[in-house]
Phi, psi and omega in degrees: 000131180272103185230341190302327182269006182286162177291143176266141180281147174269002187254033177261130176244109186264109179250017187296339182261009183292322182073025180291130185253353179074193179279136186285344183221151174084344187285309183305308181301331179297329178264001180077019181267104182212201181307139182071046186287352185311302182290317182295318182297324177301315181298318181293311181299328185280005169274023185278178179054061176114031176305134173274102185302331181296336179265313185279312184286347177294344178280350185259158172294130179286129179243136179291150175284117187209123181269002179289129180301143178217184181292343182258359183221124177227151177240103181295151182296333180206148180212146177253134181270153178306152183306131176087350185288328180294320176293323179294321177296322177296318178299313180300321179298320179293316180298316179300316179300322181292322176294326178299313181296318182295309185286332173300317179292316181298314180295320179299321179298336181254018176071025182238161175257140181259134177254119184294140171278163170260153178239125182257122172267128179221170180228115177090289181204155177201158176277147171221170177291350178261359182125198181272122177260139179237153180304324184295344179279344185081179179297147177208161176246134178252111181293335183293326178245002178057046180232144171264136181241135178208132168267120187298343176295343176302327182295335173294318177296318181301320182281312190270317184274321185258358176064038181231074180279174173109147183291330179286330172298321178293321178295323179302321179302311180296315183297324178295314180295321175297328175302323176293327176295318178300316178299323179294315180296325182276356180082004182292316182300318181296316179298318180294315180299316180297320179293323180295328181296335183257001187256166172287170180299317180296317179293321178296319177298319180297322177293321178298320178300315181295324177295315181292320180293327175294321177296325174297317179296319177297324177295319176295321177301314178302314182300318179299307183296317182296322181288318179297319184276323190231003174054055187273338189274139174248165178306132179094345182296313181301319178298324177298316179296317179294323179294321178294317179299319179291323185296334185250021173293144182302321182295317180293319182291320178294320179297322180288321188271327184232358174079004179210164182244129179236092186304327181296341181263002178301139175236347183237342182107158179287168177302316181298318180293318182294319177296315183301315184283328173297316179296323179297315178296322181291322182287322185268322181064023183229138184295332179295337180283353187255024180278082180290339185282339176261351183290131177284330180233127179268000000 
């Protein structure tokens, strides 16, 4: 992916040196992280790429957003980041800036104004307006503060655990989360959440799948627009994105973690569905092509 000469975003909030440790007790069991975390942690991590904080973070103790130092938060005078993370942070800044340019243009075409999200880089854990976010949850978007959160160590999991290496696979992660921001701005997220409150668990899950697949389509739309406008893609990049979309399909993740597939519990869509909707956005490059809620077949 050709990114080095791209514009850097001004909307990056780097909290990697905060050293926030969260609450010392009660937190792990709420997420089911205890002895033998291998299988459970996979399930938690695999709620990545579009976690709905209202569902997942509601399990956590709500903590107020407060920058005042406390016994649970310290800021060391200096910190060294893992090898390669500074370049990765630079890369994320470029990708975020590119999504800003793309969605500003798309919204303008429809007579609307686009409001940029902020992206928070953190290490381990951090506060958000949706509650306490942890690295084990994977990247997520919080509609309450309009911020994307990511611990860059997630990209190690994407490469090593999920078999989806490559810089465009990493860009897809950011573009998907920004897709949730677009849904928030358009009021789609609110409508889905309200409908879920009145629905059964199976129906609520089905609505979540459509929301996530639309975010995948929006990520494909960004890739289409960015390549047409700025020629960002190199040979093999698209395949990297598709491999990442496939790697995090609910069916594949359930088979890995529990040895069986239960479609009624899907919240993000199957590997085939995620690939299909990312490709649709990439092929059409138009927001109208991403109406997953009217689609008879996902």
